Steps between C-alpha positions, in 0.01 A plus 500: 500500500643844576606384851692203355681726252602740778630210715707359212651841434596543863683164505685586178617830649638326810691250287653780290614684812667184633678444166631859500625474858687175435687639202734635768779750448828493314789317667703817454278675755590245778807464718579126517699385807660164409498206749822380654648209307423150643785395717694213347592260778786365289650840414856537628447853632198409721603336826243255639485354850418142415354222717497139389227254594565126480282209612490119495178321587623212721745433777638197319884506516502440125337841457788669679701498176224695322483742788875565501518522122234775497692704757836459326349579161361834615824594670661464158220682314508803727878520507497522117249789499684824588181690580366233736589507868404188697298580813427146616409153377170397654453124490226267626600134517246218522201730445218472243430793271120466510475666841678780686424352842857383576703702251676711760777622271251608235304699760821662624591599146162671451546689829845620388345622174246702698789657695650625172811277518443317169451622142474171316430134581655236278373143501536198277138467380139578580461157664790579737339829602149357558282216371187677616347744249346722767824530699716554193293778341411651838861542613614628159234772515581580862873542421430726201263714709763578765626862533828360371377245242671161495507284189546125460709345224424137411811365338357197316208690351709819445209687655539838668202625704598864437371437148127599498424214261647238731193438720302313235793270425572466872138401573519232235834365627382504864186306401715238331722476809198460726346232278834319491492485881141377486596222260797397713275494807247276325774265382649480849160428657431229244840344568437500876154348445645217290765429765240478776272276293785252468583515868821698452501737797728776618691410818652817647721487808305411812586467868531130585606388153801498270515419128668188364684484167171467312341797677273286720422597860677291763467550875768696683460344845649793691256747342215247514514508882433873489200445271359225727542722805313783327205275414488332843511833684217638288291188561569549870347849494806725453471809283731579210664772710566257786647244260723766338627614841575140600698425183695825535584414859614150397727650233333311213589617150260579217564363151694821427710464814328765713458434872218750556157363416184692420133399539452542125768244416348255749157537338647436154658176623174388661305563178743332261353165394843371391574422864238222492638356175253664260546760227227747405573695183348834397420638846516850352459642153565832323184625327665809348836471324546878518506545879622151595287497814437143613171394654404202708356233273142450621431249221545779244760280328548120501706365789697176510571295812737205519470298817805317638725690263790465743567380855294683761635667814159521675193282448229618264240483779711725723543740208122510440439561871744792496325653198168483685655668801648775282174569317321523834759717678299818436225370730735490800526124540801403710632155579503172315257402225148514651267202507123500485351394833163334538299404810475119502209458742258675730237758418728676249601182320604569142556874557829623351705768675567802275862618490483882477848538355512230233365526145629165377195295596234461229138383496586131458741517792222614735256239366748212522614602847140495624424166334811341653338471847185323379465129434383380163148419621452820699257751353482873562124538487311191619129495427308691765271298722125580503394763747313373805313746719486402865171504685432841651740683262395755244475348156709737290511294183457731200636799690824668397774677689515843336844590369672763711633661181150636434510700822713814489659440838855592589507256791591202287796263479622560147811461290561681172739356243676690223786389279747688719374477856250363754300720736295384798223695667542649846253246638707214357831608657334549838358149498848353535718632780822504297683736265655203317301248303542212259298485178373159392313391190322181406536501120240228440226621737574867420522591868728761653603497867686732735651400832732669751866390506811596701774723361726198442261353243666505154181604321388759755350821361411821680136585435447769766673758717421645839383858536414601857470129584243451225566273200497678164505304170819503299514399134699184422713514187405220264716572196683167546205262538177675395546445122503125570192524726316697231592238238397218735153651550454624144465862611538806280828681568332841452244443777493495877316227692343535844389201708309493828627247752420348839699430812526152649673401822634710785835619630798336332263265315307781331490511123330714237349311206405649162316326216674618184199414287280752685661820370409857431685627195616860450542567128675822392278718282766533234514124433124452460408449136130435443564367152691205646208392721280250309119536492511844666357801312757768427288766674513315835733674743640372833286597798757717676595853589695636204730683739633172637801340341368145530182309432400250771388169350369169640492141368199445269361211710439745786221664299245228583573452871554699815770262619568134567250254644492524878591138562757486220662809647501370855611150406746597223796267519764770539314664790371184667854367539596814692213438739600137554874560540649776707869478413620695198862548605634191322847542352536493123736249340719554195369382168788341311495614140653234280598717203850575634718338765687783668795438730366477855569786744725275714708400199520863388643606835750212502615589148550865598709404804715259297557738209590793725738278699676390177537859383646614832756219487599592145540863604725406795718288274 
């Protein structure tokens, strides 16, 4: 009890001391130094260096009157204020107030304020200064914090930022201005959406077309020849730079009348669907009304296409072919639109040649190309005949050929696939006496073949290099075609697959064959999730060295066998045919895809010659 009483007394003493201290002293004992009076920006005796900021949000000629009226108005206002001296009128025309990205005059005005050349900025309203709350408040604070503070006077709101109470009102007004812009943006987007839904499209000026009285696109034949030449040259294998140089040399004019062409302008023409008579609306969209940055519409917003909207300059099939060439340009493909090639007969019948620089072929293309060389009654896997053991031979029925994958030997013919490249073993590259090979795949039998080819072969790939006259493996880039191969075989994109192969034939008729169903799988440790494996206890871990990055896995049906039956292995259809036939150097034939009918190479060349001849004649005239 006594301790509690002492504690209460101590607290009471402290409170009394604080009360005594805060009674203070008499005002008569202090020397008060008064603050300087707030400068009145409208006082006649105080000269102010004034800058005016004016802005209109569009480049529409009808807005020019508003723009000029703002400038003239402030000339009059400043001339009637004796203490105001005009420094400069800063004006941005055709610029939105929600972003400072292109407001060059505004930025220059701020820089001049930092140099101490301006005392006061006068503008019509908060919405003229900025429709973005962050920008508006941020710049006001920055100007007031300068060594020589600069104020802003908003004429409509009669708001002076030198007034300490102005920021709250300014924040509210700036928020209203920003929300007004947001509302206008939503209304504009809704209006555009309704236009597109009714098939009312924008038709800006475009090379090859003029506008009739109703605003419809009509072909300008003189310009249309330039467009046709551009498309034909690209189909013929020319680059955008080569096409631009040719048009510049011919003296052709752009839509704006320039005679110097750039690769970028050529690419824009090649990608504009209006040249094939179609209109695609909403190719880009603006997700943020504050920064106005447009993004490519990857189905983020509805798109609207109208086919045969107007007369075409180039065929739709030629346009589609050009788009495929453009999308594949990063893989180094040169020349006209590639075709899938398939071997029509011989030991490699049905194998499809892989184009290393073309990503346009998909799984169905490979399958259909392979099927095209077989008759309707032909089967891939005929029933195997019963095994007959000749008198005097060892009866090996019931014996298996052990899989070479179970033996840790480096002297094997192997190929390892990943999503980005293909790597062959040293033994594999030394089995074929060539640094250039062709890759072939049978999509239905799931067989992969490699054969040597000359340098002139269109699908030739370098798989090795010479070092001291010894062949060393070289990785083959597969970024163009491997995603399709993975999809065709149902492989996991995160994994690598290694297959052991065999060699058949000799000399120029030698070939390496790999069974794509007999694979070792390398699974990265970081993608293994035991909880996703059914019927496996969670405490079961992969049998592997934890220091290794990958887990080596095998097909589950390998668990009960050492390998394939001896006679099945020896008499397997794909291997037996190589023993019966020696020639593997058959030429592949083009598989004609029926989805588009592209102008033939001969017709492309004739069109180029004719168009260039016409342009040269016009230039001479």
